[in-house]
N, C-alpha and C positions, 0 to 999 in steps of 0.2 A: 267264608270267603274262599273262592277258588284259588288253587295253588297255581303259581305262574309256571310257565314252561320255558325251558332253556332253548333259545333260538340262535342259530349260527348266522353268519352274514348271508349265506345262500338262502336260508329260510326267510330272513328279513327282506331280501330282494324279491323273492317270490311273493310275499305278502304285499309289498308295495305295488308290484305289477298287477296283482289280482284285484286290489282295492281300487285301482284306477280303471280296470276293465276286467270284470269277472269272466268275460267270454274269451279271454286269451286262451289259445290252445296250448296243450302240454308241449307240443313241438316248438311253438313260439316262446313259451316260457323257458324251456330248456336252452334254446339258442341265446336268449337274452342273459340268462344267469350262468351259462357256460358249463352245463351238465348234460348228460344223456337224457333223452325223453323218458326212459324207464325210471331213471333216478328221480327226475322231476315228478313223475307220477307217484312214486313211492313217498316222496317228501310231502306232497299235497295230501295224500291219504293219511300220513302220520299227523299232519296238522289238523285234519278233520277228526281223527280218532281222539286226539289229545284235547279237543274242544277249542283250539285256537280259531279255526275256521268254523263258524256256526251255520253257515248256509249261504245261499245265493238268492237275492231278491231282485225282482223287476221293479224299477221305479217308474211311476206314472206321473204325468202332469195333471194335477188336480183341476186347473183351469180348463184344460181341454176336455175334462170329464164333467164340466158343469159345476165345479166346485171352486170358483175363482177367489173366494174370500176365505182366508185362513186366519185363525185367532188362537190365542193361548187363554185358557180359562183357569184361574186360580180358585180352587175350591176348598172351603173349610167345612169339615164334617164334625157334627156334635150330636151326641157324644161319640168320641173316637174309640169305639169298642169293636172287637173282632166280629161279633155276630152281626153287626151292621156293615162293616167294611167289606166282607166277602161278597155279599150280594151286590153292593154298590160297585165294586171293582168289576165284577163279571158283567153287570149291565152296561157300564161305560165302555168297557172293552168291546162289547158286541155292537155298539152303535156304528153305523156305516160312516158317520162323520168323524169318528175318532181316528187320529193318525198316530199319536203317541200318548203315553200315559205314565206319569211319574208320581211316586209317593215321596213326599218331601219332609224335611224338618222345618221348624219355624212356624209362623202364624198360619200359613196355608198348608193344608195336608196333601193336596194333590195339584198337579199341573197337567192340563189336558190340551194337547194340540189337536184342533179340529179344522176341517175343511168343509165349507158350506157353500151354497149357491150365491147368497147375497145377504144383506143386513137383516131382512125379514126372516130368512131361514135361520140365521144365527140367533135372533130373538126367540123364535120358536124352539130351537134346540135348548137354549138356556132355561126358558120357562117350562117347557114340557118335560125335559129329561133331567134337568139338574135342580132348579129351585122348587120344583113340585115334590121332590123326595123329602121325606120327613127328616132324614139324617143330614141334609145339606143345610148348613147354617148361613153360608154366604158364598157368592160367586163374583169374582172380578174378571172382566174381559179385557184383553189386550189384542188389538188387531195387529197382524203381521204385515208390514209394508214390503219388506224384502227379506230374503234369507239366503244364506250361503252355507255350503257344507265345507268342512275342513277335512283334511286327511293327508296322507293315510295315517291310521293309528298304529303306533309302534311302541314297543316297551320303553320305559324310561332309559335314557342314555343311548338309545339306538338311532336317534335322529329321525326326523320325519321324511327325509328325502325330498323336501321341497313341496310346493303346493300340488294338489291333485289336478289332473287334467279336468277342465270344466267345460260345460256347455250351458249357455244362458238362454233363459226365456224371460219375457217381461216379468219383473217382480221378483225373480229368483236368480241365483247363480249356483250351480251345483255340478259335481262330476257325473 
C-alpha cells in the first residue's frame, strides 16, 4: 500500500481547485490560494513527484462518440489462477469498449465498465469477448441509466470542500 503524503491547507486547496478544473493556470491557482505563482508551481511539482497528482485526463462524452449505451459487467473467472488472469486482464484492458476495470472480492472476480453503441453491440461484446473465453465462467450485465461523479477526493478529515462543479449531458452528471 502506498504511503500517504502530508498535505497542508494550501496543498489541499490547490488539489480541490485542480480536481474541479485541471486547466486552471498557475497564476489563477496562486491568486485563489494566496501564494506567489512560483510557489504554486513548486507545490504542484512536489505533488506530482510525490505521486499525489497522477496525471491529467481529457474526458469525452461516449454518446457523442457513438457509444451511447454503458453497462457494468460482473465477471466470474474459473479457475482463478495467475496464468489465466494475466492474459485475461490484458485482453479486456485492450478492448476499445472498456472504460474501467476492477478486480474484486466476493463471488464476482471482476467489474468491467463498458461503453457500446447499442444493445446488439453489447450482446456481441459479451458473447465474443467474454463468454467465449474458456476462463470466463459467468457474466452478469447491468445497464447504466445515469451516472454522477463525486469529488473532489481529499484525505480523511480534510473535508471535501463541497460538491464538484458539474456539467450535465442527458443520462449523466459529472464535473
